[in-house]
C-alpha positions as CSV (number, residue, x, y, z in Angstrom):
1,M,29.9,-13.8,-27.6
2,T,32.2,-12.0,-25.2
3,G,31.4,-11.4,-21.5
4,D,30.6,-7.7,-22.0
5,E,28.2,-8.5,-24.9
6,R,26.5,-11.2,-22.7
7,R,26.1,-8.8,-19.8
8,S,24.8,-6.1,-22.1
9,R,22.3,-8.5,-23.6
10,T,21.3,-9.6,-20.1
11,R,20.8,-6.0,-19.0
12,G,18.8,-5.3,-22.1
13,L,16.5,-8.3,-21.5
14,S,16.1,-7.3,-17.8
15,A,14.8,-3.9,-18.9
16,W,11.8,-5.6,-20.6
17,T,8.4,-5.1,-19.1
18,T,5.7,-7.7,-18.7
19,R,3.9,-6.2,-21.6
20,R,7.0,-6.4,-23.8
21,W,7.7,-10.0,-22.8
22,L,4.1,-10.9,-23.6
23,R,4.2,-9.1,-26.9
24,V,7.4,-10.8,-27.9
25,G,6.3,-14.2,-26.8
26,V,2.9,-14.0,-28.4
27,A,4.5,-12.6,-31.7
28,A,7.1,-15.4,-31.8
29,S,4.4,-18.0,-31.1
30,L,2.2,-16.6,-33.8
31,V,5.0,-16.6,-36.3
32,V,5.9,-20.2,-35.6
33,L,2.3,-21.3,-35.6
34,T,1.7,-19.4,-38.8
35,L,4.6,-21.1,-40.5
36,L,3.4,-24.5,-39.4
37,G,-0.1,-23.6,-40.3
38,V,0.9,-22.5,-43.8
39,T,3.0,-25.7,-44.1
40,G,0.1,-27.8,-42.9
41,A,-2.3,-26.0,-45.3
42,Y,0.1,-26.7,-48.2
43,I,0.4,-30.4,-47.2
44,L,-3.4,-30.7,-46.9
45,N,-3.9,-29.0,-50.3
46,R,-1.2,-31.2,-51.8
47,T,-2.8,-34.3,-50.3
48,G,-6.2,-33.3,-51.7
49,T,-4.7,-32.6,-55.1
50,I,-2.9,-36.0,-55.3
51,S,-6.0,-37.7,-54.0
52,R,-8.2,-36.1,-56.6
53,E,-5.6,-36.9,-59.4
54,L,-5.5,-40.5,-58.2
55,V,-9.2,-40.9,-57.9
56,D,-10.4,-38.7,-60.7
57,V,-7.6,-39.1,-63.3
58,R,-5.1,-42.0,-62.9
59,S,-7.4,-44.8,-61.9
60,P,-10.2,-43.8,-64.4
61,A,-7.6,-43.4,-67.1
62,L,-6.3,-46.9,-66.5
63,T,-9.8,-48.3,-66.5
64,V,-10.7,-46.5,-69.7
65,A,-7.5,-47.7,-71.3
66,I,-8.5,-51.3,-70.5
67,R,-11.9,-50.6,-72.0
68,L,-10.2,-49.2,-75.0
69,E,-8.2,-52.4,-75.3
70,A,-11.3,-54.5,-75.0
71,A,-13.0,-52.4,-77.7
72,V,-10.0,-52.9,-80.1
73,L,-9.9,-56.6,-79.3
74,N,-13.6,-56.9,-80.1
75,Q,-12.9,-55.2,-83.5
76,E,-10.1,-57.7,-84.2
77,T,-12.2,-60.7,-83.2
78,G,-15.2,-59.6,-85.4
79,I,-13.0,-58.9,-88.4
80,R,-11.1,-62.1,-88.1
81,G,-14.3,-64.1,-87.8
82,Y,-15.9,-62.3,-90.7
83,G,-12.8,-62.8,-92.9
84,L,-12.8,-66.6,-92.2
85,T,-16.5,-67.3,-92.5
86,G,-18.0,-64.4,-94.4
87,T,-20.9,-64.4,-91.8
88,R,-22.4,-60.9,-91.5
89,D,-23.0,-61.3,-87.7
90,F,-19.2,-60.9,-87.1
91,V,-19.4,-57.3,-88.5
92,T,-21.6,-56.2,-85.6
93,P,-18.9,-56.7,-82.9
94,Y,-16.6,-54.8,-85.1
95,R,-18.9,-51.8,-85.6
96,Q,-19.7,-51.8,-81.8
97,G,-16.0,-52.0,-81.0
98,V,-15.3,-49.0,-83.3
99,T,-18.0,-47.0,-81.5
100,E,-16.6,-47.9,-78.0
101,E,-13.1,-47.1,-79.2
102,K,-14.1,-43.6,-80.2
103,E,-15.9,-43.1,-76.8
104,N,-13.0,-44.4,-74.8
105,T,-10.5,-42.3,-76.8
106,E,-12.5,-39.2,-76.2
107,R,-12.7,-40.0,-72.5
108,L,-9.0,-40.7,-72.3
109,T,-8.3,-37.4,-74.1
110,E,-10.3,-35.6,-71.4
111,L,-8.7,-37.4,-68.5
112,L,-5.1,-37.0,-69.9
113,Q,-5.6,-33.3,-70.6
114,G,-2.3,-31.6,-69.7
115,D,-0.4,-35.0,-69.5
116,S,1.8,-34.9,-72.6
117,A,3.3,-38.4,-72.0
118,G,-0.2,-39.9,-71.6
119,L,-1.5,-38.1,-74.7
120,K,1.6,-39.3,-76.6
121,D,0.8,-42.9,-75.7
122,L,-2.8,-42.4,-76.6
123,K,-1.8,-41.0,-80.0
124,A,0.5,-44.0,-80.6
125,V,-2.5,-46.3,-79.9
126,Q,-4.7,-44.3,-82.2
127,D,-2.1,-44.4,-85.0
128,A,-1.6,-48.1,-84.6
129,V,-5.4,-48.8,-84.6
130,R,-6.0,-46.5,-87.6
131,T,-3.2,-48.3,-89.5
132,W,-4.7,-51.7,-88.7
133,Q,-8.2,-50.5,-89.6
134,R,-7.1,-48.9,-92.8
135,R,-5.0,-51.8,-94.0
136,I,-7.0,-54.8,-92.6
137,A,-10.3,-54.2,-90.9
138,E,-12.0,-51.7,-93.2
139,P,-11.1,-53.6,-96.5
140,V,-12.2,-57.0,-95.0
141,A,-15.4,-55.4,-93.6
142,A,-16.1,-54.1,-97.1
143,E,-16.0,-57.6,-98.7
144,P,-19.4,-59.1,-99.5
145,P,-20.7,-61.6,-97.0
146,G,-21.5,-65.3,-97.7
147,A,-17.9,-66.5,-98.4
148,P,-14.5,-66.2,-96.7
149,S,-12.7,-63.1,-97.6
150,P,-9.6,-63.7,-99.9
151,L,-8.2,-60.4,-98.7
152,A,-8.2,-61.6,-95.1
153,T,-6.2,-64.7,-96.2
154,E,-3.9,-62.6,-98.4
155,R,-3.1,-60.0,-95.7
156,A,-3.1,-62.4,-92.7
157,A,0.6,-61.8,-92.0
158,E,0.3,-58.1,-92.4
159,G,-2.8,-58.0,-90.2
160,K,-1.1,-59.9,-87.5
161,A,1.9,-57.6,-87.6
162,A,-0.3,-54.5,-87.6
163,F,-2.4,-55.7,-84.7
164,D,0.7,-56.7,-82.8
165,E,1.7,-53.0,-83.1
166,V,-1.7,-52.2,-81.7
167,R,-1.2,-54.6,-78.8
168,T,2.2,-53.1,-78.1
169,A,0.9,-49.6,-78.1
170,L,-2.0,-50.6,-75.8
171,G,0.4,-52.4,-73.5
172,N,2.8,-49.5,-73.3
173,Q,-0.1,-47.1,-72.6
174,Q,-1.5,-49.3,-69.8
175,E,2.0,-49.9,-68.3
176,H,2.6,-46.1,-68.2
177,L,-0.9,-45.5,-66.7
178,R,-0.3,-48.1,-64.1
179,A,3.1,-46.6,-63.3
180,D,1.6,-43.1,-63.0
181,R,-1.1,-44.5,-60.7
182,V,1.5,-46.3,-58.5
183,R,3.6,-43.1,-58.4
184,A,0.5,-41.0,-57.5
185,R,-0.4,-43.5,-54.8
186,D,3.2,-43.5,-53.4
187,E,3.3,-39.7,-53.5
188,L,-0.1,-39.6,-51.7
189,M,1.1,-41.9,-49.0
190,T,4.3,-39.9,-48.6
191,T,2.4,-36.6,-48.5
192,M,-0.1,-38.1,-45.9
193,S,2.9,-39.2,-43.8
194,V,4.4,-35.7,-44.0
195,R,1.0,-34.3,-43.2
196,N,0.7,-36.5,-40.1
197,W,4.2,-35.4,-39.0
198,V,3.4,-31.7,-39.6
199,F,0.2,-31.8,-37.6
200,S,1.9,-33.9,-34.9
201,A,4.6,-31.2,-34.7
202,I,1.9,-28.5,-34.5
203,A,0.2,-30.3,-31.6
204,V,3.6,-30.9,-29.9
205,L,4.5,-27.2,-30.5
206,I,1.2,-26.0,-29.1
207,V,1.7,-28.1,-26.0
208,V,5.3,-26.8,-25.7
209,L,4.2,-23.2,-26.2
210,T,1.4,-23.7,-23.6
211,A,3.9,-25.1,-21.1
212,L,6.4,-22.3,-21.9
213,I,3.7,-19.7,-21.5
214,F,2.6,-21.1,-18.1
215,E,6.1,-21.5,-17.0
216,G,7.0,-18.0,-18.1
217,L,3.9,-16.5,-16.4
218,R,4.8,-18.5,-13.3
219,R,8.4,-17.4,-13.2
220,G,8.0,-13.9,-14.6
221,I,4.7,-12.8,-13.0
222,N,3.2,-15.2,-10.5
223,R,6.4,-15.9,-8.6
224,P,7.4,-12.2,-8.3
225,L,3.8,-11.3,-7.4
226,E,3.7,-14.0,-4.8
227,R,7.0,-12.8,-3.3
228,L,5.8,-9.2,-3.4
229,G,2.6,-10.3,-1.7
230,A,4.6,-12.2,1.0
231,D,6.7,-9.1,1.6
232,A,3.6,-6.9,1.8
233,R,2.0,-9.4,4.3
234,A,5.1,-9.3,6.4
235,I,5.0,-5.5,6.4
236,S,1.3,-5.4,7.1
237,G,1.9,-7.9,10.0
238,G,4.1,-5.2,11.7
239,N,7.6,-6.1,10.4
240,F,8.2,-2.6,8.9
241,D,12.0,-3.2,8.6
242,H,11.4,-6.1,6.2
243,P,12.9,-5.1,2.8
244,I,11.3,-5.7,-0.5
245,T,13.6,-7.3,-3.1
246,P,12.7,-6.3,-6.7
247,T,12.3,-9.4,-9.0
248,G,10.7,-10.2,-12.3
249,P,10.2,-7.9,-15.3
250,A,11.0,-4.2,-15.2
251,D,7.5,-3.0,-14.4
252,L,7.2,-5.4,-11.5
253,R,10.6,-4.4,-10.2
254,R,9.6,-0.7,-10.4
255,L,6.4,-1.6,-8.5
256,S,8.5,-3.4,-5.9
257,V,10.8,-0.3,-5.6
258,E,7.8,2.0,-5.2
259,I,6.3,-0.2,-2.6
260,D,9.6,-0.4,-0.8
261,F,9.8,3.4,-1.0
262,M,6.4,3.6,0.6
263,R,7.6,1.2,3.3
264,R,10.6,3.3,4.1
265,R,8.4,6.4,4.1
266,L,5.9,4.6,6.3
267,V,8.8,3.7,8.7
268,R,9.8,7.4,8.8
269,E,6.2,8.5,9.3
270,L,5.8,5.9,12.1
271,A,8.9,7.1,13.8
272,S,7.7,10.7,13.5
273,S,4.3,9.7,14.7
274,E,5.8,7.9,17.6
275,E,7.8,11.0,18.5
276,T,4.6,13.0,18.2
277,R,2.7,10.5,20.3
278,L,5.3,10.7,23.0
279,R,5.1,14.5,22.9
280,L,1.3,14.3,23.0
281,D,1.5,12.0,25.9
282,A,3.8,14.4,27.7
283,Q,1.4,17.3,26.8
284,A,-1.6,15.2,27.9
285,A,0.2,14.6,31.2
286,D,0.9,18.3,31.5
287,L,-2.7,19.1,30.6
288,Q,-4.0,16.6,33.1
289,R,-1.8,18.1,35.7
290,S,-3.0,21.6,34.7
291,N,-6.6,20.4,34.8
292,A,-6.0,19.0,38.3
293,E,-4.5,22.3,39.4
294,L,-7.5,24.1,37.9
295,E,-9.9,21.8,39.7
296,Q,-8.0,22.4,42.8
297,F,-8.2,26.2,42.2
298,A,-12.0,25.7,41.6
299,Y,-12.2,23.9,44.9
300,V,-10.2,26.6,46.7
301,A,-12.3,29.3,45.0
302,S,-15.6,27.6,46.0
303,H,-14.5,27.0,49.6
304,D,-11.3,28.6,50.9
305,L,-11.8,32.0,49.1
306,Q,-15.5,32.2,49.6
307,E,-15.2,31.9,53.4
308,P,-12.9,34.9,54.1
309,L,-14.7,36.8,51.4
310,R,-18.0,36.2,53.2
311,K,-16.4,37.4,56.4
312,V,-15.1,40.5,54.8
313,S,-18.5,41.2,53.2
314,S,-20.4,40.5,56.4
315,F,-18.2,42.6,58.7
316,T,-18.0,45.5,56.2
317,Q,-21.8,45.5,56.0
318,L,-22.0,45.3,59.7
319,L,-19.6,48.1,60.0
320,Q,-21.7,50.1,57.5
321,R,-24.9,49.5,59.5
322,R,-23.4,50.2,62.9
323,Y,-21.1,53.1,62.3
324,G,-22.7,54.6,59.2
325,G,-23.1,58.3,59.7
326,Q,-21.1,58.4,62.9
327,L,-17.8,58.9,61.1
328,D,-16.9,61.5,58.6
329,S,-18.0,61.3,54.9
330,R,-14.6,60.0,53.8
331,A,-14.9,57.0,56.2
332,D,-18.4,56.3,55.0
333,Q,-17.1,56.4,51.4
334,Y,-14.3,53.9,52.2
335,I,-16.8,51.6,53.9
336,D,-19.0,51.7,50.8
337,F,-16.0,50.9,48.6
338,A,-15.2,47.9,50.7
339,V,-18.7,46.6,50.7
340,D,-19.1,47.0,46.9
341,G,-15.7,45.4,46.3
342,A,-16.5,42.4,48.4
343,N,-19.9,41.9,46.7
344,R,-18.4,42.2,43.2
345,M,-15.6,39.8,44.2
346,Q,-18.2,37.3,45.3
347,V,-20.2,37.7,42.0
348,L,-17.0,37.4,40.0
349,I,-16.0,34.2,41.8
350,N,-19.4,32.7,41.3
351,D,-19.3,33.6,37.6
352,L,-15.9,32.0,37.2
353,L,-17.2,28.8,38.8
354,D,-20.2,28.8,36.4
355,F,-17.9,29.4,33.5
356,S,-15.5,26.5,34.5
357,R,-18.5,24.1,35.0
358,V,-19.6,24.4,31.4
359,G,-18.9,21.1,29.7
360,R,-17.8,19.5,33.0
361,V,-20.7,19.4,35.4
362,H,-23.7,20.1,33.2
363,N,-23.4,17.2,30.7
364,A,-26.9,15.6,30.8
365,H,-27.7,15.4,27.1
366,Q,-31.4,14.7,26.5
367,S,-34.2,15.8,24.2
368,V,-34.7,19.5,24.9
369,D,-37.7,21.6,23.6
370,L,-36.1,25.0,23.2
371,D,-39.6,26.7,23.3
372,K,-40.1,25.4,26.9
373,V,-36.5,26.3,27.9
374,L,-36.9,29.8,26.6
375,E,-40.3,30.2,28.3
376,G,-38.8,29.0,31.6
377,T,-35.9,31.4,31.2
378,L,-38.2,34.4,30.5
379,S,-40.4,33.3,33.5
380,S,-37.4,33.5,35.9
381,M,-36.4,36.9,34.4
382,S,-40.0,38.2,34.6
383,V,-39.3,40.9,37.2
384,G,-36.4,42.5,35.2
385,I,-38.4,42.2,32.0
386,E,-41.4,44.0,33.5
387,E,-39.3,46.7,35.0
388,A,-37.7,47.4,31.6
389,G,-41.0,47.1,29.8
390,A,-39.4,44.7,27.3
391,T,-41.3,42.8,24.6
392,I,-39.9,39.4,23.8
393,T,-41.2,37.3,20.9
394,H,-39.9,34.2,19.2
395,D,-40.6,31.9,16.3
396,P,-41.3,28.2,16.8
397,L,-38.1,26.7,18.1
398,P,-36.9,23.1,17.5
399,T,-36.3,20.2,19.8
400,L,-32.6,19.2,20.1
401,V,-30.5,16.7,22.0
402,A,-28.6,18.9,24.4
403,D,-28.0,19.9,28.0
404,P,-31.0,21.8,29.3
405,T,-29.2,23.6,32.1
406,Q,-26.5,25.0,29.7
407,L,-29.2,26.0,27.1
408,G,-31.1,27.8,30.0
409,M,-27.9,29.6,30.9
410,L,-27.4,30.5,27.2
411,W,-30.9,32.0,26.9
412,Q,-30.5,33.8,30.2
413,N,-27.3,35.5,29.2
414,L,-28.6,36.5,25.8
415,M,-31.9,37.8,27.0
416,G,-30.3,39.5,30.0
417,N,-27.8,41.4,27.7
418,A,-30.6,42.4,25.3
419,V,-32.7,43.8,28.2
420,K,-29.7,45.4,29.9
421,F,-28.1,47.2,27.0
422,R,-31.3,49.0,25.9
423,R,-31.5,52.5,24.5
424,P,-32.4,55.2,27.1
425,G,-36.1,56.1,26.9
426,E,-37.0,53.2,24.6
427,A,-38.6,49.9,25.6
428,P,-36.6,46.9,24.5
429,K,-38.0,44.7,21.7
430,I,-36.4,41.3,21.3
431,H,-37.1,38.7,18.7
432,V,-35.7,35.1,18.4
433,T,-35.8,33.1,15.2
434,A,-34.7,29.6,14.2
435,A,-34.1,28.1,10.8
436,R,-32.5,24.8,9.5
437,E,-29.2,25.4,7.7
438,G,-27.7,22.2,6.4
439,E,-26.9,19.9,9.3
440,L,-27.3,22.7,11.9
441,W,-29.9,25.0,13.3
442,R,-29.2,28.7,13.0
443,F,-30.7,31.0,15.7
444,T,-30.8,34.8,15.9
445,V,-31.5,37.1,18.8
446,T,-32.3,40.6,17.6
447,D,-32.9,43.6,19.8
448,N,-33.3,47.4,19.4
449,G,-30.7,48.3,22.0
450,I,-27.5,50.3,21.8
451,G,-25.9,47.8,19.4
452,I,-22.3,46.6,19.0
453,A,-19.7,48.4,16.9
454,P,-18.1,46.1,14.2
455,E,-14.6,46.6,15.7
456,Y,-15.8,45.0,18.9
457,A,-17.6,42.0,17.3
458,D,-14.9,39.5,18.4
459,K,-13.8,41.2,21.6
460,I,-17.2,40.8,23.4
461,F,-16.9,37.0,23.4
462,V,-13.5,37.2,25.4
463,I,-13.8,36.6,29.1
464,F,-13.8,39.7,31.3
465,Q,-13.9,42.0,28.2
466,R,-16.2,45.0,28.8
467,L,-17.2,47.7,26.4
468,H,-18.6,49.9,29.2
469,T,-17.7,50.8,32.8
470,K,-19.3,49.0,35.7
471,D,-21.0,52.2,36.7
472,A,-22.8,52.4,33.3
473,Y,-23.8,48.7,33.1
474,A,-23.4,46.2,35.9
475,G,-21.9,42.8,35.3
476,S,-18.6,40.9,35.3
477,G,-18.1,40.7,31.5
478,I,-18.3,36.9,31.4
479,G,-21.8,36.4,30.0
480,L,-21.1,36.3,26.2
481,A,-17.9,34.3,26.9
482,M,-20.0,31.7,28.6
483,C,-22.5,31.8,25.7
484,K,-19.6,31.0,23.3
485,K,-18.4,28.2,25.4
486,I,-21.9,26.6,25.6
487,V,-22.5,27.0,21.9
488,E,-19.1,25.5,20.9
489,F,-19.7,22.6,23.4
490,H,-22.9,21.8,21.4
491,G,-21.0,21.8,18.1
492,G,-21.9,25.3,16.9
493,T,-20.5,28.8,16.5
494,I,-21.6,32.2,17.7
495,G,-21.0,35.8,16.4
496,V,-22.5,39.2,15.8
497,D,-24.3,40.1,12.5
498,P,-22.3,43.1,11.3
499,E,-25.0,44.1,8.7
500,Y,-27.6,44.9,11.4
501,R,-27.6,48.5,12.5
502,D,-30.8,49.0,14.4
503,G,-29.5,47.4,17.5
504,A,-27.6,44.2,18.1
505,R,-28.2,40.8,16.4
506,I,-26.5,37.8,17.9
507,T,-26.5,34.7,15.6
508,F,-25.4,31.2,16.6
509,T,-25.8,27.6,15.5
510,L,-26.5,24.4,17.3
511,A,-26.1,20.8,16.2
512,P,-29.2,18.5,16.4
513,Q,-27.0,15.9,18.2
514,P,-24.1,16.4,20.6
515,P,-20.7,16.1,19.0
516,E,-19.2,12.7,19.8
517,A,-15.7,14.1,20.5
518,A,-17.1,16.5,23.1
519,A,-19.3,13.8,24.7
520,S,-16.4,11.3,24.9
521,S,-13.7,13.6,26.2
522,L,-15.5,15.1,29.2
523,P,-13.7,14.7,32.6
524,E,-15.6,13.6,35.6
525,A,-17.1,16.2,38.0
526,T,-14.7,17.1,40.7
527,R,-15.4,17.2,44.4
528,A,-15.5,21.0,44.3
529,D,-18.3,20.9,41.7
530,A,-20.2,18.4,43.5
531,E,-20.3,20.4,46.8
532,P,-22.4,23.6,46.9
533,A,-20.6,26.8,47.9
534,R,-21.2,27.9,51.4
């Protein structure tokens, strides 16, 4: 075999999968075991056949042949005694010998069925016995008793020669039968020896095949899997640069290649995630710095801006009280603008502070009965509700784990808007419902006010977005933005029902439990939030 043929054969074998190796190995083992099994079955059958022939044919045939010889000898003894003495008692052994001869001849014929040589020997014996009986035994037995038979004396030499022929035929028969029995016994011993060798070979082959199977499994499957497992453990231990070397059958090598591909992709993903983490760290640092700046702004808004604003508001109000009516109408109008602007600026700053505190300062989650929170909110708004003649009803509300202060602000803004944006000349009617919807609670606040156009359904939840002028409806435009922030902080969503046309219907959801992410990512209250505005 040339080098190219050897390499081609090696590549062909290396492309075999585990299943193919197992199939070929099992098929080859089965073929060999089948051949040995067939050989062993043939040897066993042959051993049984020879044993049966030896036990059931050869040995009984020799025994019957000896009995046949004894029966013929009894005949000769009886005839010889009767011929010499003429005593009738000597005829009985002859007659009994004839009977036994027939029985043994029939038995030998049965035993030697199919044995032409044995039947030929038996025929020779029968011919010799019949010749002796016809020429000597039957004529002598037919002589009258009482005196020696002259025929026996006359044919003594012929009788001796005839019976010698019988003896020779019987001797040849027994010699041949003994030789056949010895040959059958030798063949049986040889066959038994071959049988023992065959079954020993089968046992040895089974042991060898078992050893080869275990060694093949160890080298072809166990060792590659152990190496693959060691590589996987090295990678899982953090050594992601550790390569995986393909070994074993083709399918295990493909598995190793796929795992190595996963490793390389994991390395790329880890590198990308590391870059992303670094960017996120930088963004987190920027966000932390921005939050610090926002907290500083909140502190400035609550202290440094409030102080000059209060001075402006106080002095403009003082100027309005002292010089109101003493200057011309334009001066009085300018003073009114200044006072109104200062007051609105103060309200706006306070609303901004309240908006920034949602999720930062008010974070005391506890079991909250929304019925009691709503009743408390309506009690604090009783003056405005009575002035508007509003009727507010609600269904039974659930108990949630939430921040009571924020939920109070939520109800206050929703109820305040429903009362504020009422239809002229019509008393407000407001109804609150609550229903379980999957894992959340869905609430609706329905009124009969002026309603919200569908194109403004998203705009109203943006901070400082107003649909009306400050002269028509007072406010800073931050109420619904604060409602959205409170609802989202509690794991829900808020929106306007576009299908409702007889007023406005605000619908929102709240989670029974506070979201873990929101609860775990809250910053600490700042010094500006802890100190009250002066």
